[in-house]
Structures are given as structure tokens and as C-alpha cells.
N, C-alpha and C positions, 0 to 999 in steps of 0.2 A: 401286410403286419399282422401279427397276432397279436391278440387282446385277449387269450386265454385258451383251454382245451376243454376240449364235452370228449370226453374219450365212453362207449358203452361197447359192453363184452356179453357178448351170450354163450354160457358153459353150460354144460350140462352135469355135471359135475361142479364139487364146493370147491373152491380155492382153496390152494395151501399158504402156509406161511410165506413160502418164499416168492410164489407167484403174488401173491399182495405186494410183496416188498417190493416186487421190479415195476408193478403199475404204479405204485406212488412213486418211484423213480424217473418214472418216462414224464411223467404228470410233470414232477419240479423241473423238469428238466427243458419240457416243454415252452413253460412257464416264467422261465428263467430267461431262455431264447426270446418271448417274446419282450421282457422286459428290457433286456437288450437292444433288443428291434428300436424300439419307442426312444430310448436314451439317444440312441445312432443319430437317429432323425430329428431329435431335436438339436442336437450340436450339429447336424450338416444343412439345419435353418436358420439362417439369419435372422434374429428380433429386432423388429424398427426400432431406431435410436430415436427416442424425445431431448430437445434441446437442453441444454445444460442451464439450469434456472441461477443465477447469481443466490449464494448463499448468503443470507443474512449475517454480519457479523456479530459478536457479542455488542450488546447494545451499549455505548457509553454515554448515559447522560440521556434526557430527552430525544424524541424522533418523530419525525413528519412523513404523515403519507402523501408523497410525492403524486399526482397525477399529472402535472405538464411542466416540461422543461421550455424555458426561452433562451435565446441566446440573443446580446445585446451585442452591436460593434462584430459579428463575425462576417465579417464582408465575402471572405473566403471560403467559408463553410456553405456546401449546399445545403437544400434541404434533404437532401437523402444524408447526405455526411451527419449531420444534424440530427436528424432520426435514429441512425444508426448508433450514434455515443450517447444517445438518450435511452434508448430503447432498455436495457438489461436495469434501469436504474427505475423505471416507470413503475407506480403502484403496488410502492413499496416505503417501506416504514424506515426512513433515513435518518441518523444520528449523523454527527458533525465530523466526525471521522471519516464516514460513507462521503458524505457530501463534499468532502475533501479528496477523495480519491476520486469520483467524478469527477470534478475541476480539473486536478491533475493531469487526467485520461484526456481533457481537452487540451491542455496546455501541449502535453505529448503531441498530437495529432498536429501539431503547428511543427513543433523542435522537430519531428522525423522529416519533414518536408524542407527542412530548409531554413524555416522562418524563424530564426534564432531571437530574434528581441521582442517576440509577440507570446503575451500570455494570457491565461484566464483568471478570472477572482471572482468573486462575491462582496456584494454590497449590503448593506444594511437592508432587511427585506423580511417582512411577515408571511412565514411561512404555514401559517394555518388554515391558509385557503387550498395549500394543495398544490402552490405555483411555485416554483425554483427560476430565478433569473441568473445566468451567467453571464458575464461582460467580458468581452476580450477587448484588449489592448493590442490590436495590430501594427506594431512598431514600423516606423516609416523610416525612410535612408533622408538625412537633411543633404548631405555631400558626402563625397569622396575628396581625399586630398592626399598630395605624394609631397609628405614633407612640409606639411601645412602649406602647402602652394597648391593651385588649379591650374595644371598646365593643358595645353590643349589636349596633349597624348592622353588622357583621365578620358576626354570626352567621344575620342575614337574607340579606347580600351571597355568602357563602362557605357554603351549608348543608354540614355533612357531610364536610368537606374534612379537619379536622383526624383528625391519627392514620390516615390512608392515605396510600396510594403517593403521592407529590405529582406534578402532570401541570400542567403551565404553561396547558395551555387551559383547566380548571376555572379556572384562577386569573384567568387574562385574562376570562372570563365575568361573574365577580363585582367584576371592576375598572371591567369596562363600566357594570355594573349601579350604580356608586358613582361613574364620572365623570359618569353622566347627571345627577345632582346638583349638578353643582361647574363653573365655569368654567376654573378650572385643573387639570389632570388629575392623578392621584394616581399619582407616585414608587412605583417596587416594587423590595426589596433582598433577595437568597435568603440567609441568613446560617446559617452553621452551628449546630447543637444541640452542649450539652455531650454526648450519646450519637453517638458514628461512625453515620453513615449516615439523619440524620436533621437538618432546616432545618428555622426558622422564616424566615416572610414576614412581614417589616418594610413596613410603607407609610409612606410619608410625603407631608403633605397642606398647599398654603398655606393659613391661614385665611379664612377666608369666610363675610362675614355671611348667614344663615340665608336673611333676606328678599330677594326682588329684585321691583322695579317699573318698570313700562315703563308710557308714553304714547306716542300717536301721535294723526295727525289728516289725514283726506284726505277727498276729496271724491266718494265713489262711491257716496255717499248715490241711493236716491230722491228725486225733485221731489216726490213726497205727502208723504214724512215729512222731507226736509230733506236735500240735497247735502253739507253739509258731517258726517261724521259724524269723533264724538270718542271713542276707544277706551282704556281703560287696562287693565294686567293687576297682579296681584300672587302671588307664586308662594314657597312656602316650604318649603326642603328639610330633610329630614333634622329636623323640630322635634321630633318625638318619640325621636328614634333606633335609627329601626326601620330606615333607607333610606329613609322616607318621603317623598312628593312633594304639596305641596297647590298647587292653583291657583284663582283666583278673577279674571274678568275682566266688566268693565263695558263697556259703549255708549251712547253719548248723540249725538244729531242735533242739525241745527240749529234744528229745533223741539221740542225738548227733548224727543223721546221717549225713553223710557229703556226699556233693557233688560240684564236680569244673569243670568249664566248661572255657575254654582259646577261 
């Protein structure tokens, strides 16, 4: 890398104006080349990236320097997750809009993981000591009903969900199990329970006959057994109230060869 150029000349005769111009031009070219090399080296060397700090928003009313954030009722938030949520806000002067933003980020953590009835909120507290307490209400599931009834089928489709923290993804898995037995999907409503923080899941379903029969005919058979194939099936859904499904099928060729499968 060139940082400059020192050029000396030993001449026995005085320099002409043309020679001086040529030497000056050569020096300028060497200096320019050195500058270009330095700039190219800077562009090719990545600079270390510092962590982006939380930029304080314009103040809206009084703010409090928060040095500690505690979480009450957050049984699903591990110590690592709590530290991750708190870190961007510590040792900063927070006004109410920014504190609200922090509380919303905690609620978003629950929502993004399927805990749609859980939320974070604030209670009356003194922030002058630099400690902020966030309370989390983790919504729980009281009961799952089908048309306001509790058939045994629900126990099979939604095992162990009642009296636990409500997670929509767990409920969706149970609905998929029920819907595989039906032509029309069930609909879901999440209703508040009499106890604050608890919910009731009520499913509604269009009445359907539990038996379904199908008959088909095609010419995909072999010549030795008859090309014409007559097939039939009978499906029984939830016959014993256990989210069960029964299936019987039979086939008959044009040469009256029969086969039965259960």
C-alpha cells in the first residue's frame, strides 16, 4: 500500500519547465494511486457491527429510569425469555407510551405461540425506585363443549386440555381429528367463563348421518378375472362416541370373483 511518494533526482543541468511539469504530474499520479488503494482496502474490510440500541422515542410526559423488570404470573416465560424481553428496555428512561410498548411485546410473545387468551398488563405501582412489574394473566381452558354438551368423543379428541393454559394449536389438532369424521367441518367459539381468565370452547356442528356408502364401477380389471370391477364401501363415523371410524369395502369382477376387505 502506498501512503505517499518521495522522489529525488540528481541532475547535472537545471530543470526545464517541461521537466518540472512532468515530475509534478508523476507525483500527483502516485499520490492519487495511493489514495485509491487506501479507499479500496477500506471498502473490502468489513467494519464490526455494534448492537443497535433502542432509540428513545420523543418524551410524552414524565419518564422513569427502569433498572429492573419483574414478571408476575408468567409461568410459561423462562428466565431466558424474560431476560430477552427486558434487555432492550433496561437502564432507560421510559414514559408511558414506551412502557405500553414493552407490555404489548410480552402479550405478543404469548399470541405468537398460540396462547390467544393470555395477556400482559400493568397494575398500580411506584416506578420511582426503578423497578417495573409486569403482570401476566395466562388464560386457562375450563371446558370444551359440542353444542353445549360434553360427549365422550371430546375427551378422545382433546385429551388433557381442560384446566390447562389454553393454546389454540392444541385445539386445532383436536378439531382436525373430529373433522376427518365429517363432511362439514365443525365451527369453534371461544367464550368467557364466569371466572376471570378462564374460557370455554364451544364447537358447533351440522347434524350428519353416521353412515356413508359409496359404489363405483370401472374397467381396470384383468382379463383373467374380468375387466369390469364393481366396488362398494361403507363407512361408519363415531358409532361408539369415541371419535372412532369403521370402514368396510368389497369388490366384484364381471366374472363374479369376489374379495372382501375390512
